[in-house]
C-alpha positions, -999 to +999 in steps of 0.1 A: +056-018-161+046+020-158+071+039-137+067+070-113+088+100-126+093+115-094+101+082-072+140+087-063+158+077-030+192+092-039+215+072-015+236+044-015+207+023-010+179+025-034+175+044-065+136+037-073+119+047-107+144+074-115+125+096-134+130+128-123+165+123-117+168+115-152+152+143-167+171+167-147+206+150-143+207+127-173+237+130-195+228+130-233+252+112-256+266+141-282+251+141-315+273+136-343+272+168-350+253+202-344+234+208-308+228+179-284+195+162-285+172+157-258+147+130-258+117+133-238+119+129-198+099+097-199+127+080-220+160+074-205+185+045-196+200+037-161+234+021-165+261+004-142+234+000-115+226-029-093+191-042-100+169-059-076+134-072-097+116-081-066+130-118-068+166-118-079+195-095-080+216-084-110+249-068-098+252-046-126+229-041-155+211-018-178+173-005-178+158+012-204+126+035-200+106+044-232+076+069-226+076+064-191+076+025-192+102-001-187+113-016-219+143-036-211+163-049-181+195-069-182+233-072-183+235-070-218+208-043-228+218-018-256+214+018-253+203+037-285+230+062-292+204+091-289+191+084-257+198+099-224+219+079-199+219+080-161+249+064-142+237+042-116+272+035-101+273+025-065+234+027-062+207-001-062+175-001-084+146-013-070+109-016-080+083+008-065+071+000-030+034-005-018+023+003+011-006-019+022-021+003+049-025+041+050-046+064+059-046+093+032-048+132+034-032+162+025-001+158+004+003+122+017+008+106-018+031+132-030+052+125+002+049+089-003+066+091-038+095+107-023+101+079-001+099+051-032+064+042-023+045+044-058+012+028-046-007+028-014-036+009-002-058+031+018-080+016+046-103+047+052-102+083+041-130+109+029-147+088-001-151+124-020-114+130-019-104+093-026-128+093-058-110+126-071-073+110-064-085+081-086-101+098-112-070+120-118-045+092-119-065+072-143-070+102-166-049+108-200-012+120-182-020+100-149-008+120-117+031+112-122+039+136-091+025+112-065+021+076-056-015+060-068-044+055-044-067+021-040-093+030-015-117+015+010-132+048+015-157+049+045-150+019+065-175-004+082-183+000+121-205+003+144-221+035+161-194+048+183-170+021+170-133+027+159-130+050+132-158+074+144-134+091+168-118+111+138-141+139+134-150+129+100-191+121+098-193+084+086-223+060+086-225+032+107-239-003+107-259-017+136-273-051+121-269-080+098-301-069+078-283-037+071-251-053+055-262-056+015-275-019+017-243-006+036-217-023+011-239-011-019-235+023-005-198+020-001-193+007-036-218+035-052-190+059-036-161+042-056-146+019-028-122-008-043-128-029-015-146-030+016-129-026+053-147-037+080-137-027+120-143-059+141-123-046+171-138-035+209-101-023+218-099-048+246-068-063+233-051-031+242-068-019+274-095+001+252-131+001+247-150+005+216-184-003+204-181-030+176-204-048+150-216-084+159-201-112+147-232-121+127-230-087+112-193-092+101-204-126+084-231-109+066-209-080+054-178-103+042-207-120+022-222-088+008-188-077-003-181-110-018-217-111-035-206-078-054-169-088-064-154-071-039-125-080-014-136-076+025-105-071+047-110-067+084-092-046+112-089-068+146-067-064+176-074-096+194-066-133+182-103-140+189-114-114+165-088-129+137-101-161+141-140-148+136-127-132+104-112-163+093-145-181+100-163-155+081-145-159+053-127-127+050-104-122+022-078-103+044-065-089+078-052-054+078-032-059+111-021-086+132-033-090+167-013-080+192-029-096+225-009-129+224+015-145+197-003-162+170-006-201+175+018-223+155-007-234+127-021-198+124-003-189+089-013-221+077-047-219+085-048-185+069-033-195+041-054-223+034-085-202+039-072-179+011-065-147+034-035-125+034-022-107+065-009-073+065+007-070+097+015-036+105+039-043+132+050-008+138+012-001+149+015-030+170+048-016+188+031+014+192+003+002+211+026-023+232+051+002+239+078-026+231+101-024+201+103-053+180+126-079+185+129-068+221+134-091+249+099-086+266+102-114+288+083-105+320+073-072+307+037-057+302+024-058+269+011-018+276+046-012+292+056+026+285 
C-alpha cells in the first residue's frame, strides 16, 4: 500500500498517512553510541495509535512504514531499534480518503491531500492538464505532495449542454453515429473512463440541451467496447432509469427530483451499477439541508 507523505489531519479525529509529520516531528531512538542516526523520511513507525483499516478498529496498535509503503499493522508489531517513531497517543489513523467526484484545477490536488484525500476521481477538466498530472504521478518518485488523479478528461455532452457553460472549449456530440469516434477521441486524449451528461436540467427548474437516449446507449456501448467504464451525470429519476437501461457502469450523481423507489438500490446493484451520490450537490440545488424536515417545503426553497 503506497502512502502519501504529506497527508495529515493533526486533530483528535484523524491522522492520515503521517509522512511529513514523521519526517519533521519523529522521535528517533538514540544509537548506542555516537550521534543519532536518521533513517529516510519514508521509513518510520507510528505507535500507540487507534487504527481504522477501512473495516475494523484496532484500539491501540503500531503501523510500520518502509520506503513509503505500509509494511506492518497490528497490536504486537515490533519496531526496529533504529526506526524513527511517531507517538500517535490520543489520535486515530485512517486510510487515505478517495473523493469520487471532483473537477480539478489549480492547486486542488495539493489541497485535497492536506484534507486527507489521497486519490480523486475527476469528472471533467482540461484533458491536457489531466494527462500531465497522470504522467507525473506515474513517473519515478511519483507526486508525493498531492493527491493522485484519475480523470474523465472531456465529458460527453450535447451542443449547449451541461459542461459547455464553463468557458472551456470542448467537442460535443449530436447523434448515435458519432459515438464510436467520440469515445475513441477521448481515449486518445487519455481519459481513464467516459463521463456522459444525460440531463436537461428540468429536475431543478433549469434548461439544458441534452444528448438523446439513443446517443446515451451508443456512447455506453462504445466505451465498453474499448474496455472503459461509462459513468453518467443525471439530475432526474427518469434519466437515472435510462442510464440503468443503457447498461452504464455508474451514476456520478443521485437524482434529486424525487426520492428513490424502494427497489432502486436493488435494481442498480443487479445491473452491476455503482452510485456516487454527491448529496452536497443535491443539497445546494434543493436549498434543503440533508436530514432536515422538508414536509411541505418546495424542493427549490431558499
